[in-house]
PANU-378095 format. One record per residue (C-alpha): residue in three letters; x, y, z. Coordinates in Angstrom, 1 decimal, decimal comma. Layout:
! PANU-378095
["Ala" [X Y Z]];
...
//
This chain:
! PANU-378095
["Unk" [112,9 176,6 210,8]];
["Unk" [110,9 178,1 207,9]];
["Unk" [107,4 177,9 207,5]];
["Unk" [106,7 175,9 204,8]];
["Unk" [104,6 176,4 201,6]];
["Unk" [102,3 173,7 200,0]];
["Unk" [103,3 172,3 196,8]];
["Unk" [100,9 172,5 193,8]];
["Unk" [98,7 169,7 192,6]];
["Unk" [100,6 167,4 190,2]];
["Unk" [100,2 169,2 187,4]];
["Unk" [99,7 166,3 185,3]];
["Unk" [97,0 164,9 182,6]];
["Unk" [94,9 163,0 185,0]];
["Unk" [94,2 165,5 187,3]];
["Unk" [90,8 167,6 186,6]];
["Unk" [88,8 169,5 188,7]];
["Unk" [85,6 171,0 188,3]];
["Unk" [85,0 174,5 186,6]];
["Unk" [83,8 177,4 188,7]];
["Unk" [80,2 176,9 187,5]];
["Unk" [79,9 173,0 189,0]];
["Unk" [77,9 173,3 192,0]];
["Unk" [80,2 171,3 194,6]];
["Unk" [83,5 171,8 194,3]];
["Unk" [84,5 168,5 194,7]];
["Unk" [86,4 166,8 192,5]];
["Unk" [84,9 165,2 189,8]];
["Unk" [84,3 161,6 188,3]];
["Unk" [87,1 159,4 187,8]];
["Unk" [88,8 158,7 184,5]];
["Unk" [90,1 155,3 184,9]];
["Unk" [93,7 154,9 183,0]];
["Unk" [94,9 151,6 181,7]];
["Unk" [98,3 150,6 182,1]];
["Unk" [99,3 149,0 179,1]];
["Unk" [103,2 148,0 179,6]];
["Unk" [106,4 148,1 182,1]];
["Unk" [109,3 146,1 181,3]];
["Unk" [111,3 144,6 184,2]];
["Unk" [108,3 143,9 186,2]];
["Unk" [108,9 140,0 186,9]];
["Unk" [106,9 138,0 188,8]];
["Unk" [109,2 135,8 190,1]];
["Unk" [111,0 138,2 192,3]];
["Unk" [110,1 137,0 196,0]];
["Unk" [111,0 140,6 197,4]];
["Unk" [109,8 143,7 196,3]];
["Unk" [112,8 145,4 197,8]];
["Unk" [115,0 143,9 194,9]];
["Unk" [112,9 145,3 192,2]];
["Unk" [114,9 148,3 190,4]];
["Unk" [113,2 151,5 190,9]];
["Unk" [115,6 153,2 188,3]];
["Unk" [113,7 154,7 184,8]];
["Unk" [115,7 152,8 182,7]];
["Unk" [113,3 150,0 182,0]];
["Unk" [110,2 151,9 182,3]];
["Unk" [108,1 152,1 179,5]];
["Unk" [104,2 153,2 180,6]];
["Unk" [101,3 153,8 178,2]];
["Unk" [98,4 155,4 179,7]];
["Unk" [94,9 155,7 177,8]];
["Unk" [92,0 157,5 179,2]];
["Unk" [89,3 155,1 179,4]];
["Unk" [85,9 156,7 178,9]];
["Unk" [84,5 158,1 181,9]];
["Unk" [81,1 158,2 183,3]];
["Unk" [81,5 162,1 182,7]];
["Unk" [82,7 164,7 180,3]];
["Unk" [84,5 166,4 183,0]];
["Unk" [86,8 165,6 186,0]];
["Unk" [89,8 163,0 186,3]];
["Unk" [90,9 160,8 189,3]];
["Unk" [91,3 163,0 192,4]];
["Unk" [95,3 162,8 193,1]];
["Unk" [94,4 163,3 196,7]];
["Unk" [92,1 164,0 199,8]];
["Unk" [92,7 167,7 199,1]];
["Unk" [91,7 167,2 195,5]];
["Unk" [88,8 165,6 196,1]];
["Unk" [86,9 168,5 198,1]];
["Unk" [88,9 170,8 195,4]];
["Unk" [91,3 172,0 197,8]];
["Unk" [95,4 172,9 197,8]];
["Unk" [97,3 170,4 200,4]];
["Unk" [98,0 173,6 202,2]];
["Unk" [94,1 174,6 203,0]];
["Unk" [93,9 176,6 206,3]];
["Unk" [91,1 174,5 208,2]];
["Unk" [88,8 177,1 207,1]];
["Unk" [89,0 176,6 203,6]];
["Unk" [88,8 173,0 204,3]];
["Unk" [85,3 173,2 206,2]];
["Unk" [84,1 175,3 203,1]];
["Unk" [84,8 173,0 200,9]];
["Unk" [83,5 170,1 202,6]];
["Unk" [80,0 171,7 202,8]];
["Unk" [80,3 172,4 199,4]];
["Unk" [80,6 169,0 199,0]];
["Unk" [78,1 167,9 201,2]];
["Unk" [75,3 170,2 199,4]];
["Unk" [74,9 167,2 197,0]];
["Unk" [73,6 165,2 200,0]];
["Unk" [70,5 167,4 200,6]];
["Unk" [67,8 165,4 201,3]];
["Unk" [65,5 166,9 199,0]];
["Unk" [67,8 165,9 196,2]];
["Unk" [69,4 162,5 197,1]];
["Unk" [66,2 160,9 199,3]];
["Unk" [67,5 157,3 199,7]];
["Unk" [70,1 157,2 196,9]];
["Unk" [72,7 154,8 197,8]];
["Unk" [75,2 156,2 195,6]];
["Unk" [74,8 159,9 197,5]];
["Unk" [75,0 158,1 200,3]];
["Unk" [78,2 156,6 199,8]];
["Unk" [79,5 159,7 198,7]];
["Unk" [78,9 161,4 201,9]];
["Unk" [80,5 158,7 204,1]];
["Unk" [83,0 158,7 201,8]];
["Unk" [83,3 163,1 202,2]];
["Unk" [83,0 162,3 205,6]];
["Unk" [86,2 160,1 205,9]];
["Unk" [88,4 162,8 204,1]];
["Unk" [86,5 165,6 206,1]];
["Unk" [87,7 163,5 209,6]];
["Unk" [91,2 163,3 208,4]];
["Unk" [92,1 166,6 207,5]];
["Unk" [90,8 168,3 209,9]];
["Unk" [92,6 166,2 213,0]];
["Unk" [96,0 168,1 213,0]];
["Unk" [97,6 165,3 213,3]];
["Unk" [95,7 162,6 211,4]];
["Unk" [96,3 165,0 208,6]];
["Unk" [100,4 165,3 209,5]];
["Unk" [100,3 161,7 209,2]];
["Unk" [98,3 161,5 206,1]];
["Unk" [101,0 164,1 204,4]];
["Unk" [104,0 162,4 205,8]];
["Unk" [102,6 158,8 204,1]];
["Unk" [102,1 160,6 201,0]];
["Unk" [104,9 162,7 200,2]];
["Unk" [103,4 166,4 201,4]];
["Unk" [106,0 166,8 204,3]];
["Unk" [109,1 167,9 203,8]];
["Unk" [110,4 165,6 206,7]];
["Unk" [109,3 162,5 204,8]];
["Unk" [110,9 159,6 204,2]];
["Unk" [109,6 157,3 201,2]];
["Unk" [108,0 154,7 203,1]];
["Unk" [109,3 151,9 200,5]];
["Unk" [112,8 153,0 201,2]];
["Unk" [111,8 153,0 205,2]];
["Unk" [113,1 150,0 206,8]];
["Unk" [112,3 150,8 210,3]];
["Unk" [108,6 150,7 209,8]];
["Unk" [107,2 146,8 210,6]];
["Unk" [106,1 145,1 207,6]];
["Unk" [102,6 143,6 209,6]];
["Unk" [100,1 144,1 206,4]];
["Unk" [99,6 141,5 203,5]];
["Unk" [99,1 142,7 199,9]];
["Unk" [98,3 141,5 196,5]];
["Unk" [100,4 142,1 193,2]];
["Unk" [97,0 141,8 191,2]];
["Unk" [99,1 142,3 188,1]];
["Unk" [100,9 139,5 188,8]];
["Unk" [98,8 137,3 190,2]];
["Unk" [96,7 134,1 188,0]];
["Unk" [94,2 133,4 190,3]];
["Unk" [94,8 130,1 191,2]];
["Unk" [93,0 130,1 194,1]];
["Unk" [95,6 128,8 195,9]];
["Unk" [95,7 131,8 198,8]];
["Unk" [91,9 131,9 199,1]];
["Unk" [92,2 128,2 199,9]];
["Unk" [94,7 128,5 202,4]];
["Unk" [93,9 131,2 204,2]];
["Unk" [90,4 132,1 203,4]];
["Unk" [89,5 134,8 206,3]];
["Unk" [92,3 137,2 204,3]];
["Unk" [92,2 136,2 200,8]];
["Unk" [89,1 136,5 198,6]];
["Unk" [89,3 135,8 194,6]];
["Unk" [87,5 138,7 192,5]];
["Unk" [84,3 137,6 190,8]];
["Unk" [85,0 140,5 188,1]];
["Unk" [88,9 140,1 187,5]];
["Unk" [89,3 136,5 188,6]];
["Unk" [92,4 137,8 190,7]];
["Unk" [92,9 137,1 194,4]];
["Unk" [92,6 140,3 196,9]];
["Unk" [93,1 140,6 200,5]];
["Unk" [89,8 141,8 202,3]];
["Unk" [90,8 141,2 205,9]];
["Unk" [94,2 142,5 207,6]];
["Unk" [93,7 140,4 210,5]];
["Unk" [93,9 136,8 209,7]];
["Unk" [96,4 134,7 210,9]];
["Unk" [99,9 135,4 210,3]];
["Unk" [101,2 131,8 210,0]];
["Unk" [98,7 131,2 207,3]];
["Unk" [99,9 133,9 205,3]];
["Unk" [103,2 133,3 205,3]];
["Unk" [101,7 129,7 204,2]];
["Unk" [99,6 131,2 201,4]];
["Unk" [103,3 133,3 200,4]];
["Unk" [105,2 130,7 200,4]];
["Unk" [103,1 128,6 198,6]];
["Unk" [102,4 131,1 195,8]];
["Unk" [103,4 129,9 192,5]];
["Unk" [104,2 133,5 191,0]];
["Unk" [104,9 134,7 194,3]];
["Unk" [102,3 138,0 193,7]];
["Unk" [101,8 138,1 197,8]];
["Unk" [104,0 140,6 199,8]];
["Unk" [104,7 141,8 203,1]];
["Unk" [104,5 145,4 203,3]];
["Unk" [103,9 148,1 205,5]];
["Unk" [100,8 150,2 206,6]];
["Unk" [102,4 153,5 204,6]];
["Unk" [103,3 151,3 202,0]];
["Unk" [100,1 149,4 201,8]];
["Unk" [98,0 153,2 201,6]];
["Unk" [100,2 153,9 198,5]];
["Unk" [99,7 150,8 196,7]];
["Unk" [96,0 150,9 197,4]];
["Unk" [95,9 154,5 196,0]];
["Unk" [97,7 153,5 192,8]];
["Unk" [95,5 150,5 192,1]];
["Unk" [92,7 152,8 192,1]];
["Unk" [93,6 154,8 189,4]];
["Unk" [94,5 152,1 186,9]];
["Unk" [91,9 149,7 184,8]];
["Unk" [92,4 146,1 185,0]];
["Unk" [91,2 143,1 182,8]];
["Unk" [90,1 139,9 183,8]];
["Unk" [93,0 137,4 184,3]];
["Unk" [91,9 135,0 181,4]];
["Unk" [92,2 137,9 179,1]];
["Unk" [95,8 138,8 180,7]];
["Unk" [96,5 135,6 180,5]];
["Unk" [95,9 135,3 176,9]];
["Unk" [98,2 138,4 176,3]];
["Unk" [95,8 141,2 176,3]];
["Unk" [96,9 143,5 179,1]];
["Unk" [100,6 144,5 180,4]];
["Unk" [101,8 143,7 183,2]];
["Unk" [103,4 146,8 185,7]];
["Unk" [105,4 146,7 188,5]];
["Unk" [102,7 148,6 191,2]];
["Unk" [105,6 148,8 194,1]];
["Unk" [108,0 151,2 191,3]];
["Unk" [104,6 152,9 190,1]];
["Unk" [103,5 153,9 193,8]];
["Unk" [107,0 154,8 194,9]];
["Unk" [107,6 156,7 191,9]];
["Unk" [104,5 159,1 192,6]];
["Unk" [105,9 159,5 196,2]];
["Unk" [108,9 161,0 195,1]];
["Unk" [107,4 163,3 192,4]];
["Unk" [105,5 165,0 194,9]];
["Unk" [108,1 165,0 197,4]];
["Unk" [110,0 166,9 195,2]];
["Unk" [107,5 169,3 194,6]];
["Unk" [107,2 169,8 198,0]];
["Unk" [111,4 170,4 198,4]];
["Unk" [111,4 172,9 195,8]];
["Unk" [108,7 174,6 197,1]];
["Unk" [110,8 174,9 200,6]];
["Unk" [114,2 175,8 198,6]];
["Unk" [112,2 178,5 197,0]];
["Unk" [110,8 179,7 200,4]];
["Unk" [113,9 179,8 201,9]];
["Unk" [115,6 181,9 199,6]];
["Unk" [112,6 184,0 199,5]];
["Unk" [113,2 184,1 203,4]];
["Unk" [109,5 185,3 203,4]];
["Unk" [107,6 184,2 206,9]];
["Unk" [104,4 185,9 205,9]];
["Unk" [103,6 182,7 202,9]];
["Unk" [103,5 179,8 205,4]];
["Unk" [100,6 177,8 204,9]];
["Unk" [98,8 174,9 207,6]];
["Unk" [101,7 172,7 207,0]];
["Unk" [104,1 175,3 208,6]];
["Unk" [102,1 175,2 211,6]];
["Unk" [101,8 171,1 211,6]];
["Unk" [105,2 170,5 211,2]];
["Unk" [106,8 174,1 212,1]];
["Unk" [105,8 173,0 215,7]];
["Unk" [107,2 169,2 216,6]];
["Unk" [105,5 168,8 219,9]];
["Unk" [102,1 168,9 218,2]];
["Unk" [102,7 165,7 216,4]];
["Unk" [104,7 163,8 219,3]];
["Unk" [105,8 160,2 217,3]];
["Unk" [105,0 157,7 220,0]];
["Unk" [105,6 154,5 217,8]];
["Unk" [101,9 152,8 219,3]];
["Unk" [100,0 155,9 218,1]];
["Unk" [101,6 156,0 214,8]];
["Unk" [101,6 152,4 214,0]];
["Unk" [97,8 152,7 214,6]];
["Unk" [97,2 155,9 212,8]];
["Unk" [99,5 154,5 209,4]];
["Unk" [97,5 151,3 210,2]];
["Unk" [94,2 153,8 210,0]];
["Unk" [95,5 155,3 206,8]];
["Unk" [95,9 152,3 205,3]];
["Unk" [92,3 151,0 205,6]];
["Unk" [91,0 154,1 204,7]];
["Unk" [93,1 154,2 201,5]];
["Unk" [91,4 150,8 200,3]];
["Unk" [88,1 152,4 201,3]];
["Unk" [88,6 154,9 198,9]];
["Unk" [89,4 152,1 196,7]];
["Unk" [86,1 150,7 196,7]];
["Unk" [84,4 153,7 196,9]];
["Unk" [86,1 154,6 193,5]];
["Unk" [84,9 151,3 191,6]];
["Unk" [81,3 152,2 192,8]];
["Unk" [82,1 156,0 191,3]];
["Unk" [81,2 157,2 194,8]];
["Unk" [84,1 159,1 195,3]];
["Unk" [82,5 161,4 192,5]];
["Unk" [79,9 164,1 193,6]];
["Unk" [76,4 163,7 192,6]];
["Unk" [75,0 165,8 189,8]];
["Unk" [71,7 167,1 191,5]];
["Unk" [71,5 170,9 191,8]];
["Unk" [69,6 172,3 194,6]];
["Unk" [66,8 174,3 193,6]];
["Unk" [68,0 177,6 194,0]];
["Unk" [71,5 176,9 192,2]];
["Unk" [69,3 175,8 188,5]];
["Unk" [69,1 179,0 186,2]];
["Unk" [65,9 180,3 185,5]];
["Unk" [64,8 180,0 182,1]];
["Unk" [62,9 183,4 181,4]];
//
């Protein structure tokens, strides 16, 4: 099998990077994008698999909301967080990581909780990208591997995780009353969210069956990773405003699946180009991972555990993003501050 090249980062207007003059190479502060409309995202569907994945009724209007910084956008993935390409070598990833961690210098940050959260987040990213197997799992889930299957079209993965479609939720509190260990109502938005995946399966199913708008879904761990990642990108409004007609509903399943397909299309295009060129000298780290399958034996239990871990990490990234902790601090080390003389 020919070595695989990396896809470029998605060339859309929502992904920006720090300029070369920035003291760290991490991605910038996130901009939120308000999804204001999507036809065909009916709330009464009992099974998300019945949703139409085509583009016919897709009407999405993305409006850039005011960001906390004039530079930077939403990081597309873990690679963008560090400011590297998806086929970055371990050496490049390590260098980018240390550049990011300069922001955590104790002389600058002290006990600043935002800096502490940022460092925790960067450490999580680095741990995944420096573990060959975990990185391979990450690439497969997010569509960065030529051998990957769209998790939303994969019927073999167990659906043992639960997800609340917050754009369908009306804040009725039924699920939180039925299974308080798993579901809670967010104070800021008045919608239900899953806070614990380890609750009673029977109670979760009861909450699903009794939900008046069918906003709770069983998903696989890989699907949950993509759904949480998609929710990180959009601006939400309070459920009261939504019910008053302010803010539109979207099909987050379709959005997440579409983003995966776009990534995968770029990977396959690179593969086709690579095979036509037949130039083995251009192989990146992906060729090392996917070109040697013995390094990634797909033991069912291990894959399930790693996918579960990836889903939890996606959830944590969403929380970091809400706090603004997935962006580097703006401090500069003394030697990086230009002299006025």
